N, C-alpha and C positions, 0 to 999 in steps of 0.2 A: 391516280391521286386526284383529290378534289381540287387542289390548286391549279392543276393543268386544265381541268374543265372550266374553272372560273376564268382563267386567263384567256382561254380560247373563246369563251362567251363574250368577254370584254372586247376582244379583237373583232369578233363578228358584229358586236354593237357599234363599234367605231366604223366598220365597213358600211353598215346600214345607214349610219349618219351621213357618211360621205356620199353614198348613192342617192339618198333621199333629197338632201339639199333644201328642204323646205324649212322655213323659220316660222312655224306656227306658234301660237301662244301656248299650245299644249306642250310642244317640244321645249320651249323656253322654260315652262314651269318644271318639266322633268329635269332640265339642266340645273335649275336653282335648287330643287329638292336634293338632287345628287350632290351638289356642292355643299349644301347644309349638312347632309349625312356624313360626307367626308370630313368636314370640319369637326363635327361631334365625335366622330371616330378618332380623329387626331387628338382631341382633348382627352378622351378616355385613354389613349395610348400614352399620353404624358402622365396622367394621374395614376393610372394602374398599368405599369409595364408588364406585370405578371399576366394581365388579361390578354395582352398581345401575344405573349409566348403560348398561353393556353390556346388561343384561337389559331395561332400558327400551327401548333401541333394537331389541332382538329382538322385542318385543311391539308396537312401533309407537308408543311414547311418546318424546318428545324428550329429556327429562332424567330422571335417576333420582329426583329429588325429586318430580317429578310422579307417577311410578309409585307412590312411597311414599304420596303424598297420596291417590291412587285407592284404594290398599289400605286406608288408614286410614278412608276413607269407608265402604268395605264392612264393615270390622270394627266400626265404630261403629254402622252399621245393624244388624248381627247382634247386637251387645251390647244395643242398645235394644230390639229385638224380643224377644230372650231374656229381658230383665228384665221387659218388659211381660207376657209369657206366664207367667213365674214369679209375678208379683204377682197376675195373674188367677187362677192356680191356688191360690195361698195364700188369696185372698179367697173363692173357691168352697169351699175346705176349712173356712175359718173360719165361713162361713155354715152349712154342714152341721153343724158342731160346735155352734153357737149354737142351731140348731133342735133338735138332739138333746137338748141340755141343757134347753131350754124344755119339750120334751115330757116329759122325765124328771122335772122339778121341778113340772110342772103339778098343780094341785089339782082334784080331781073336783068338778063342780058341786054335788053333794049335800053334800060336805064343806065347800065354800065357804059354803053357806047356814048350816051348823052353826056355822062360825067367826064369821059375822056376827051370829048370834042369841045367841051366848054373852054373858052379862052382863059388863060391865066390873067391875073391882075396886071402883071408887068406887060404882057402882050397887048392889053387893051390900049395902053398908052404907047402908040406907035412911035411918037416923037422921042420918047425916052429910049426906046429900043434902037432907033436910028443913031442917037447920040452915043450909046454904048458901043455900037458897031464901028462908028467913026473913031472913037477913042482907041479901040483895039487895033484898027488898021494903022494908026500912026505909029 
Protein backbone atom coordinates (compact mmCIF):
# COMPACT_ATOMS: atom_id res chain seq x y z
CA UNK A 1 0.00 0.00 0.00
CA UNK A 2 1.11 3.52 -0.74
CA UNK A 3 0.24 4.79 2.73
CA UNK A 4 2.70 2.37 4.31
CA UNK A 5 5.49 3.63 2.06
CA UNK A 6 4.59 7.24 2.86
CA UNK A 7 4.52 6.61 6.61
CA UNK A 8 7.86 4.77 6.49
CA UNK A 9 9.38 7.65 4.51
CA UNK A 10 8.04 10.10 7.10
CA UNK A 11 9.63 8.04 9.88
CA UNK A 12 12.95 7.99 8.01
CA UNK A 13 12.74 11.75 7.53
CA UNK A 14 12.23 12.20 11.27
CA UNK A 15 15.18 9.92 11.96
CA UNK A 16 17.35 11.94 9.54
CA UNK A 17 16.33 15.14 11.31
CA UNK A 18 17.27 13.62 14.66
CA UNK A 19 20.68 12.45 13.43
CA UNK A 20 21.51 15.64 11.56
CA UNK A 21 20.76 18.10 14.39
CA UNK A 22 21.84 21.14 12.38
CA UNK A 23 19.61 24.17 12.36
CA UNK A 24 20.53 25.74 9.06
CA UNK A 25 18.46 28.37 7.34
CA UNK A 26 17.65 25.84 4.63
CA UNK A 27 16.26 23.34 7.13
CA UNK A 28 14.19 26.04 8.81
CA UNK A 29 12.83 27.06 5.41
CA UNK A 30 11.80 23.45 4.73
CA UNK A 31 10.07 23.33 8.12
CA UNK A 32 8.12 26.49 7.35
CA UNK A 33 7.15 25.29 3.89
CA UNK A 34 6.04 21.95 5.33
CA UNK A 35 3.97 23.69 7.98
CA UNK A 36 2.36 25.93 5.36
CA UNK A 37 1.53 22.93 3.15
CA UNK A 38 0.02 21.09 6.10
CA UNK A 39 -2.14 24.12 6.95
CA UNK A 40 -3.31 24.43 3.34
CA UNK A 41 -4.07 20.71 3.30
CA UNK A 42 -6.07 21.12 6.53
CA UNK A 43 -8.12 23.95 5.03
CA UNK A 44 -8.89 21.82 1.96
CA UNK A 45 -9.86 18.93 4.24
CA UNK A 46 -12.41 21.15 5.98
CA UNK A 47 -13.75 22.76 2.82
CA UNK A 48 -13.92 19.57 0.74
CA UNK A 49 -14.19 16.44 2.92
CA UNK A 50 -14.83 14.41 -0.24
CA UNK A 51 -11.31 15.31 -1.37
CA UNK A 52 -9.90 13.70 1.78
CA UNK A 53 -11.82 10.50 1.16
CA UNK A 54 -10.75 10.45 -2.50
CA UNK A 55 -7.09 10.99 -1.52
CA UNK A 56 -7.35 8.40 1.25
CA UNK A 57 -8.66 5.83 -1.23
CA UNK A 58 -5.79 6.65 -3.61
CA UNK A 59 -3.11 5.99 -0.99
CA UNK A 60 -4.80 2.87 0.40
CA UNK A 61 -6.66 4.15 3.44
CA UNK A 62 -10.38 3.51 3.86
CA UNK A 63 -11.58 6.90 5.10
CA UNK A 64 -10.37 10.47 4.90
CA UNK A 65 -10.47 10.83 8.68
CA UNK A 66 -8.05 7.91 9.03
CA UNK A 67 -5.67 9.56 6.59
CA UNK A 68 -5.90 12.80 8.55
CA UNK A 69 -5.18 10.89 11.77
CA UNK A 70 -2.07 9.30 10.21
CA UNK A 71 -0.88 12.69 9.09
CA UNK A 72 -1.47 14.19 12.52
CA UNK A 73 0.56 11.40 14.13
CA UNK A 74 3.48 12.14 11.80
CA UNK A 75 3.20 15.89 12.40
CA UNK A 76 3.03 15.37 16.17
CA UNK A 77 6.12 13.16 16.07
CA UNK A 78 7.93 15.82 14.03
CA UNK A 79 6.84 18.56 16.44
CA UNK A 80 7.91 16.53 19.48
CA UNK A 81 11.30 15.71 18.01
CA UNK A 82 11.85 19.29 16.86
CA UNK A 83 10.96 20.64 20.31
CA UNK A 84 13.25 18.12 22.00
CA UNK A 85 16.17 19.08 19.75
CA UNK A 86 15.59 22.79 20.32
CA UNK A 87 15.52 22.32 24.11
CA UNK A 88 18.70 20.25 23.99
CA UNK A 89 20.38 22.96 21.91
CA UNK A 90 19.21 25.66 24.31
CA UNK A 91 20.45 23.62 27.27
CA UNK A 92 23.85 23.15 25.61
CA UNK A 93 24.16 26.86 24.87
CA UNK A 94 23.12 27.78 28.42
CA UNK A 95 25.73 25.40 29.84
CA UNK A 96 28.43 26.97 27.67
CA UNK A 97 27.33 30.44 28.79
CA UNK A 98 27.36 29.46 32.48
CA UNK A 99 30.83 27.97 32.13
CA UNK A 100 32.12 31.07 30.36
CA UNK A 101 30.69 33.32 33.08
CA UNK A 102 32.16 31.12 35.82
CA UNK A 103 35.59 31.30 34.20
CA UNK A 104 35.28 35.04 33.66
CA UNK A 105 34.24 35.70 37.27
CA UNK A 106 36.66 33.25 38.86
CA UNK A 107 39.06 34.57 41.49
CA UNK A 108 42.70 33.54 41.23
CA UNK A 109 43.86 31.34 44.14
CA UNK A 110 46.42 33.95 45.33
CA UNK A 111 43.74 36.64 45.40
CA UNK A 112 41.35 34.29 47.24
CA UNK A 113 43.94 33.82 50.00
CA UNK A 114 44.36 37.59 50.27
CA UNK A 115 40.61 38.04 50.61
CA UNK A 116 40.43 35.40 53.36
CA UNK A 117 43.32 36.90 55.31
CA UNK A 118 42.03 40.49 55.22
CA UNK A 119 40.80 41.49 58.67
CA UNK A 120 37.15 42.12 59.32
CA UNK A 121 35.95 45.57 60.31
CA UNK A 122 35.08 44.33 63.78
CA UNK A 123 38.48 42.77 64.27
CA UNK A 124 40.24 46.04 63.32
CA UNK A 125 38.85 47.68 66.41
CA UNK A 126 40.60 45.48 68.96
CA UNK A 127 39.21 47.48 71.88
CA UNK A 128 35.61 46.66 70.86
CA UNK A 129 36.53 43.00 70.55
CA UNK A 130 38.07 42.97 74.06
CA UNK A 131 34.93 44.57 75.51
CA UNK A 132 32.72 41.92 73.88
CA UNK A 133 34.87 39.14 75.28
CA UNK A 134 34.77 40.68 78.78
CA UNK A 135 30.99 40.96 78.58
CA UNK A 136 30.68 37.33 77.61
CA UNK A 137 32.99 36.23 80.44
CA UNK A 138 30.77 37.90 83.07
